[in-house]
C-alpha positions as CSV (number, residue, x, y, z in Angstrom):
1,M,-99.0,-41.4,41.6
2,K,-97.3,-39.9,44.7
3,I,-94.4,-42.8,44.3
4,K,-93.7,-41.6,40.7
5,T,-93.7,-38.1,41.9
6,L,-91.3,-38.5,44.7
7,L,-88.8,-40.5,42.2
8,S,-88.8,-37.8,40.0
9,A,-88.4,-35.2,42.5
10,I,-85.4,-37.3,44.0
11,S,-84.1,-37.9,40.6
12,M,-84.1,-34.0,39.8
13,L,-82.2,-33.5,43.5
14,L,-79.8,-36.2,42.2
15,I,-79.0,-34.1,39.0
16,I,-78.6,-30.8,40.7
17,V,-76.4,-32.5,43.4
18,I,-74.3,-34.1,40.7
19,G,-74.3,-31.1,38.3
20,Y,-73.4,-28.9,41.7
21,F,-70.5,-31.3,42.7
22,V,-69.4,-31.6,38.9
23,Y,-69.4,-27.8,38.8
24,D,-67.7,-27.3,42.3
25,Y,-64.9,-29.8,41.4
26,N,-64.1,-28.1,38.1
27,Q,-64.0,-24.8,39.8
28,F,-61.7,-26.2,42.1
29,I,-59.3,-28.1,40.0
30,N,-59.0,-25.6,37.3
31,T,-58.7,-22.3,39.5
32,P,-55.6,-21.0,40.9
33,I,-54.7,-21.9,44.7
34,N,-55.0,-19.2,46.9
35,I,-51.6,-17.6,46.8
36,A,-51.2,-13.8,46.4
37,T,-50.2,-12.5,43.2
38,D,-46.5,-12.7,43.0
39,K,-46.0,-14.9,46.2
40,S,-44.8,-18.2,46.5
41,I,-45.3,-20.9,49.1
42,H,-42.6,-23.7,50.2
43,L,-44.2,-27.0,50.5
44,D,-41.9,-29.7,52.0
45,V,-42.8,-33.3,51.2
46,K,-41.0,-35.6,53.2
47,S,-40.8,-39.5,51.5
48,G,-43.6,-41.7,51.7
49,R,-46.0,-38.9,52.8
50,S,-49.7,-39.4,51.7
51,I,-51.5,-37.1,49.1
52,I,-54.4,-36.7,52.1
53,S,-51.5,-35.4,54.4
54,I,-50.4,-32.6,51.7
55,A,-53.7,-31.7,50.9
56,N,-54.7,-31.1,54.6
57,E,-51.7,-28.9,55.2
58,L,-52.6,-27.0,52.0
59,A,-56.1,-26.5,53.3
60,K,-55.1,-25.8,57.3
61,K,-52.8,-23.0,55.3
62,N,-56.0,-21.6,53.3
63,I,-54.1,-22.8,50.0
64,I,-57.0,-24.9,49.1
65,N,-60.5,-25.2,50.5
66,H,-61.6,-29.0,49.4
67,P,-58.8,-31.1,50.2
68,H,-60.7,-34.0,49.5
69,Y,-60.9,-33.2,45.8
70,L,-57.2,-33.0,45.6
71,A,-56.7,-36.4,47.2
72,W,-59.5,-37.9,45.1
73,T,-58.1,-36.5,41.7
74,A,-54.5,-37.9,42.7
75,R,-56.0,-41.3,43.1
76,Y,-58.2,-41.3,40.0
77,N,-55.2,-40.1,37.9
78,G,-53.0,-42.7,39.7
79,Q,-50.7,-39.8,40.8
80,A,-50.8,-40.5,44.2
81,K,-48.2,-43.0,44.5
82,S,-46.3,-41.4,42.2
83,I,-45.2,-38.2,44.2
84,H,-41.6,-37.3,44.7
85,A,-40.2,-36.3,47.7
86,G,-38.5,-33.1,47.9
87,E,-38.9,-29.0,48.7
88,Y,-41.6,-27.4,46.1
89,V,-41.9,-23.9,45.8
90,I,-45.3,-23.4,44.8
91,K,-46.0,-19.9,43.0
92,S,-49.1,-17.7,42.8
93,G,-51.2,-18.6,39.4
94,V,-51.0,-22.4,39.7
95,T,-54.1,-24.7,39.8
96,P,-54.8,-27.9,41.7
97,K,-54.1,-29.8,38.5
98,Q,-51.1,-28.1,37.7
99,L,-50.1,-28.7,41.5
100,L,-50.1,-32.6,41.3
101,N,-48.4,-32.6,38.0
102,L,-45.7,-30.5,39.8
103,L,-45.4,-32.9,42.2
104,V,-45.6,-36.0,40.1
105,A,-42.8,-34.4,38.0
106,G,-40.7,-33.8,41.2
107,K,-39.7,-30.4,40.2
108,V,-38.3,-29.7,43.7
109,R,-36.4,-26.5,44.5
110,Q,-32.7,-26.4,43.9
111,Y,-29.7,-24.8,45.7
112,S,-26.5,-24.3,44.3
113,F,-22.8,-24.5,45.3
114,T,-20.1,-22.8,43.4
115,I,-16.6,-24.1,43.5
116,I,-14.4,-20.8,42.2
117,E,-11.5,-21.2,39.9
118,G,-8.3,-21.0,42.0
119,W,-9.8,-22.4,45.1
120,N,-7.7,-24.8,47.0
121,V,-9.2,-27.7,49.0
122,A,-9.1,-25.8,52.0
123,Q,-11.2,-23.2,50.8
124,V,-13.8,-25.4,49.3
125,L,-14.7,-27.4,52.3
126,N,-14.9,-24.0,54.4
127,A,-17.2,-22.9,51.6
128,I,-19.3,-26.2,51.8
129,E,-19.4,-26.2,55.7
130,K,-20.9,-22.9,55.5
131,N,-23.7,-24.0,53.3
132,K,-26.6,-24.9,55.6
133,N,-28.9,-26.4,52.6
134,L,-26.1,-29.6,52.6
135,K,-26.2,-32.5,54.8
136,H,-22.6,-32.8,56.2
137,L,-20.8,-35.5,56.6
138,I,-17.3,-34.8,55.4
139,G,-16.6,-32.8,58.7
140,T,-12.9,-31.8,59.2
141,V,-10.2,-33.3,56.8
142,S,-6.9,-32.8,54.7
143,A,-6.7,-32.7,50.9
144,A,-5.0,-35.9,51.4
145,Q,-7.8,-37.3,53.5
146,L,-10.7,-35.8,51.3
147,M,-10.8,-38.4,48.6
148,D,-11.4,-41.5,51.3
149,K,-14.2,-39.8,52.4
150,L,-15.7,-39.3,49.2
151,G,-15.1,-43.3,48.3
152,Q,-12.4,-43.0,45.9
153,Q,-8.7,-44.5,46.1
154,S,-7.3,-43.1,49.5
155,D,-3.5,-42.7,48.2
156,L,-5.1,-40.0,45.9
157,H,-4.5,-36.1,47.0
158,A,-7.6,-34.2,46.5
159,E,-5.8,-31.0,45.4
160,G,-7.0,-30.1,42.0
161,W,-9.2,-32.3,41.6
162,L,-12.7,-30.6,42.3
163,F,-14.1,-29.1,38.9
164,P,-15.0,-25.4,39.2
165,D,-18.6,-25.0,38.3
166,T,-21.9,-24.5,39.8
167,Y,-23.5,-27.7,41.4
168,Y,-27.4,-27.8,41.8
169,F,-28.8,-29.8,44.5
170,V,-31.7,-30.2,47.1
171,R,-31.9,-29.3,50.2
172,G,-30.7,-32.3,52.3
173,E,-28.4,-33.7,49.8
174,S,-24.9,-34.5,50.9
175,D,-21.9,-32.8,50.7
176,V,-20.2,-36.3,49.8
177,N,-22.5,-36.3,46.7
178,V,-21.7,-32.7,45.6
179,L,-18.2,-32.9,45.5
180,L,-17.9,-36.3,44.1
181,R,-19.7,-34.8,40.9
182,A,-17.0,-32.0,41.1
183,Y,-14.4,-34.7,41.1
184,N,-16.1,-36.9,38.4
185,A,-16.6,-33.7,36.4
186,M,-12.7,-32.8,36.5
187,K,-11.8,-36.4,35.4
188,K,-14.2,-36.2,32.6
189,N,-12.9,-32.5,31.6
190,L,-9.0,-33.6,32.1
191,A,-9.5,-36.9,30.0
192,K,-11.0,-35.2,27.0
193,A,-8.3,-32.6,27.1
194,W,-5.6,-35.0,27.6
195,K,-6.8,-37.0,24.9
196,E,-6.6,-33.9,22.6
197,R,-3.5,-32.5,23.7
198,E,-0.6,-31.0,21.3
199,K,2.3,-33.6,21.2
200,N,5.5,-33.4,22.7
201,L,4.6,-31.8,25.9
202,P,6.8,-32.2,28.8
203,Y,4.1,-34.1,30.7
204,K,4.5,-37.9,31.2
205,T,1.1,-38.2,32.6
206,A,-2.4,-35.9,32.1
207,Y,-2.2,-35.8,36.5
208,E,1.2,-33.9,35.4
209,A,-0.8,-31.6,33.0
210,L,-3.4,-30.7,36.2
211,I,-0.5,-29.7,38.1
212,M,0.7,-27.3,35.3
213,A,-3.0,-26.0,35.2
214,S,-3.3,-25.3,38.7
215,I,-0.3,-23.1,38.9
216,I,-1.2,-21.2,35.5
217,E,-4.8,-20.7,37.2
218,K,-2.9,-19.0,40.2
219,E,-0.9,-17.1,37.9
220,T,-3.2,-15.0,35.8
221,G,-6.9,-14.7,35.7
222,R,-6.7,-13.0,31.9
223,G,-7.6,-15.5,29.5
224,D,-5.9,-14.1,26.9
225,E,-2.6,-14.6,28.7
226,R,-3.1,-18.0,30.0
227,Q,-1.2,-19.8,26.8
228,Q,1.7,-17.5,27.0
229,I,2.4,-17.9,30.6
230,A,2.2,-21.7,29.8
231,G,4.3,-21.3,27.0
232,V,6.8,-20.1,29.5
233,F,6.3,-22.7,32.1
234,V,6.7,-25.2,29.1
235,R,9.8,-23.8,27.8
236,R,11.6,-23.6,31.3
237,L,10.3,-27.5,32.0
238,R,12.2,-28.5,28.3
239,K,15.4,-26.7,29.3
240,G,15.7,-28.2,32.5
241,M,15.1,-24.6,34.4
242,K,13.3,-24.2,37.9
243,L,9.8,-22.7,37.7
244,Q,10.2,-20.6,40.3
245,T,6.8,-19.3,40.6
246,D,5.5,-17.7,43.7
247,P,2.0,-19.7,43.9
248,T,3.3,-22.8,44.3
249,V,5.7,-21.6,47.1
250,I,2.9,-19.6,48.7
251,Y,1.1,-23.1,48.7
252,G,4.0,-24.9,50.5
253,I,4.1,-22.1,53.2
254,G,0.3,-23.2,54.1
255,D,-1.5,-21.2,56.9
256,K,1.6,-19.6,58.1
257,Y,1.6,-17.3,55.0
258,D,0.7,-14.0,55.6
259,G,0.1,-12.2,52.6
260,N,4.1,-11.7,52.2
261,I,6.8,-13.8,50.6
262,R,10.6,-13.0,52.3
263,R,13.6,-14.0,50.6
264,R,13.6,-16.7,53.5
265,D,10.8,-18.0,51.9
266,L,12.2,-18.9,48.6
267,R,15.4,-20.1,50.0
268,K,13.5,-22.5,52.5
269,D,13.1,-26.1,50.8
270,T,9.7,-27.5,50.8
271,P,8.2,-29.9,48.1
272,Y,6.4,-26.9,46.8
273,N,9.2,-24.6,46.6
274,T,10.0,-24.3,42.9
275,Y,12.9,-21.9,43.5
276,T,14.6,-24.8,45.1
277,R,13.6,-27.6,43.3
278,K,13.5,-28.5,39.6
279,G,10.2,-29.6,38.0
280,L,6.6,-29.5,39.1
281,P,5.4,-29.5,42.7
282,P,4.2,-32.8,43.7
283,T,0.5,-32.0,43.6
284,P,-1.6,-29.3,42.0
285,I,-2.1,-26.2,44.2
286,A,-5.6,-25.2,43.1
287,M,-8.4,-25.9,41.5
288,P,-7.9,-24.9,38.0
289,G,-10.6,-24.5,35.5
290,L,-11.2,-25.5,32.0
291,A,-9.3,-22.7,30.4
292,A,-6.3,-23.2,32.7
293,I,-6.2,-26.9,31.4
294,E,-6.7,-26.1,27.9
295,A,-3.7,-23.7,28.6
296,A,-1.5,-26.1,29.9
297,L,-2.2,-28.7,27.1
298,H,-2.1,-25.9,24.2
299,P,0.8,-23.6,25.5
300,A,1.6,-20.5,23.2
301,K,4.7,-20.7,21.1
302,G,7.5,-18.5,21.2
303,K,10.7,-17.7,23.1
304,A,10.0,-15.9,26.2
305,L,11.3,-17.7,29.5
306,Y,10.2,-14.7,31.7
307,F,6.9,-12.6,32.7
308,V,6.6,-9.6,35.3
309,A,3.2,-8.2,36.2
310,K,2.7,-4.8,35.1
311,G,0.3,-3.5,38.1
312,D,-2.7,-3.4,35.8
313,G,-3.4,-7.4,36.0
314,S,-1.3,-7.9,32.5
315,H,2.3,-9.0,32.1
316,V,5.7,-8.3,30.1
317,F,6.9,-11.5,28.7
318,S,10.6,-11.5,28.1
319,S,13.3,-14.2,26.0
320,T,16.3,-13.0,28.2
321,L,17.3,-12.1,31.5
322,K,18.3,-8.7,30.8
323,Q,15.1,-8.2,29.1
324,H,13.2,-9.2,32.1
325,N,15.3,-7.5,34.5
326,N,14.5,-4.0,32.6
327,A,11.0,-5.0,33.0
328,V,11.5,-5.6,36.8
329,I,13.0,-2.1,36.9
330,K,10.3,-0.5,35.1
331,Y,7.2,-2.2,36.6
332,Q,8.2,-3.1,40.0
333,L,10.7,-0.9,41.0
334,K,9.2,1.6,38.9
335,G,11.9,2.9,37.1
336,R,14.7,3.1,40.2
337,H,17.5,1.4,39.4
338,K,18.5,0.0,42.7
339,A,21.0,-2.9,42.7
340,F,19.0,-6.1,42.9
341,S,19.1,-9.7,41.7
342,S,16.3,-10.9,39.3
343,Y,16.2,-14.9,38.6
344,S,12.8,-16.1,38.6
345,A,10.5,-16.6,35.8
346,T,8.0,-14.2,37.8
347,D,8.5,-11.0,39.6
348,K,5.4,-9.7,41.2
349,K,6.8,-8.3,44.3
């Protein structure tokens, strides 16, 4: 009788213990972890890190109070070996069950790097060097050396080949990977636009269109004028006229450019001086956006061969040199009829 009573008491105790465990476990797995409302914590999971290590770290920070429950759940559900490495942002209101799902889904924190339309290679490399969340492998290189660093053909000049966009990455990803994505994006967008181009354009290759697009990008930021500016340059190419555009001269001056273009700069011959040489410069001069590429391949029809800045971001387009000179007097010289010689496609001085 005593044995039967003892066994009954033990059974009752086991039921109580199991019941408490089930209750305590369910409370743990479905109750939000200990993070203050509207706050978040960062959890850095290295490759190969065990679930018990992660659980113990969270317990030490008083984020969870039963690390063994979290580890047991991950093992029972087959999640323990499916956790992705990376940096996680864990917000308030997340339950341990949701936390495990987050780690298994690999929803790591994303950082971003943006290439601005009109930037050149030097500006891109300067900006990427300042991004502390990237692993820096490129180092100090020129536009002529960058493609080799990206594992592409070493004789390809990198200028113009990095598509302006925002690129997302996880902390510790290499700058090589980010710029390689930008290069592949430009190749894809340029190839598609080239395939859909208008007929009878004065470009032999898609690369020449990219060069033109970079000039258009630097000449205006106004979307409603890109095709008109493209039309001016395309007509000048067809007529064998020099493009005579300041941004190419500035690119040829390089680091010595101090913000001013002087007459001697326009007369000094460089591969990028479109005042002294006919045709396109040898490479792009900046990173053109998709709108500039589309403009280069779909230029506006018309007769304009010149344009001059009005001072408000817009331009006046002229079909004759006389009309252009009058526009220069009105908008650049402010109506002062002093002697001058205007022969360029653009006058912004």
